[in-house]
C-alpha positions in Angstrom: 28.1 16.0 19.3 25.3 15.4 21.7 22.0 13.6 20.7 20.0 16.9 21.5 22.4 18.9 19.2 22.1 16.1 16.7 18.4 16.4 16.6 18.6 20.2 16.2 20.9 20.0 13.1 19.5 16.7 11.6 15.7 17.0 10.5 13.5 14.2 10.8 11.3 15.4 8.0 11.9 13.2 4.7 12.6 15.4 1.4 11.0 12.7 -0.7 7.7 10.8 -1.1 7.0 6.9 -1.3 4.5 5.9 -3.5 3.9 2.4 -3.0 0.1 1.0 -3.8 -1.2 -1.5 -1.6 -1.3 -3.8 -4.7 2.4 -4.3 -4.8 2.2 -5.6 -1.2 -0.5 -8.0 -2.0 1.2 -9.0 -5.4 4.3 -9.8 -3.3 2.2 -12.1 -1.1 0.3 -13.7 -3.8 3.9 -14.4 -5.4 5.2 -16.0 -2.2 1.9 -18.1 -2.0 2.2 -19.2 -5.6 -1.2 -17.8 -6.8 -2.3 -15.4 -9.5 -5.2 -12.9 -9.5 -7.7 -15.5 -10.8 -6.9 -17.9 -7.7 -6.8 -14.8 -5.1 -10.0 -13.6 -6.6 -11.7 -17.1 -6.1 -10.3 -17.3 -2.6 -11.7 -14.0 -1.7 -15.3 -14.7 -3.7 -14.7 -11.5 -5.5 -14.7 -10.8 -9.2 -11.3 -11.1 -10.9 -11.8 -7.6 -12.5 -11.8 -6.2 -8.7 -8.5 -7.8 -7.8 -6.9 -6.8 -10.9 -7.9 -3.1 -10.6 -6.8 -3.1 -6.8 -3.3 -4.5 -7.8 -3.1 -1.7 -10.5 -4.2 0.8 -8.0 -7.2 1.7 -10.2 -9.6 1.3 -7.0 -8.9 2.3 -3.4 -9.0 -0.7 -0.9 -12.3 -1.0 1.1 -12.8 -2.8 4.5 -15.0 -5.3 3.1 -12.1 -6.4 0.4 -9.3 -6.1 3.0 -11.2 -8.5 5.2 -11.5 -11.0 2.6 -7.7 -10.7 1.6 -7.1 -11.3 5.2 -8.7 -14.4 5.1 -7.5 -15.8 2.0 -3.7 -14.7 2.7 -3.3 -14.0 6.4 -2.1 -10.3 5.7 -3.8 -8.1 8.3 -6.5 -6.1 7.2 -5.6 -3.2 9.4 -2.2 -2.9 7.8 -3.5 -3.2 4.2 -6.0 -0.5 4.9 -3.2 1.7 6.8 -0.7 1.0 3.5 -3.7 2.0 1.0 -4.6 5.2 3.2 -0.7 6.0 3.2 -0.7 5.8 -0.8 -3.5 8.0 -1.4 -2.4 10.5 1.1 1.1 10.6 -0.2 -0.4 10.6 -3.8 -2.4 13.8 -3.2 0.7 15.4 -1.2 2.7 14.8 -4.4 0.2 16.4 -6.6 0.0 19.6 -4.3 3.8 19.5 -4.0 5.8 18.1 -7.2 8.9 19.4 -6.1 9.4 16.5 -3.8 10.8 13.5 -5.8 8.9 10.2 -5.7 11.2 7.3 -4.8 
């Protein structure tokens, strides 16, 4: 089978949705750094509640918070914002299309 035939045969469109909140990525980095939400809040000069809400996907990530997290963790603010945007887009899509499984 040629590459062209394979592209016609196999769709590149996934038949599932991934819902990974940005808080999971931040939590992994916190674990790697050996810090908890209290310490991240201090390093970001943010209320502990804000960090906790972000980690639980209760609030969306803002540019200001992303920049503070970048300064404290060296994680790219741009990457974090794109991950957060993808999460909320996928969440909205899933609400409209519940037939797609979440993985």
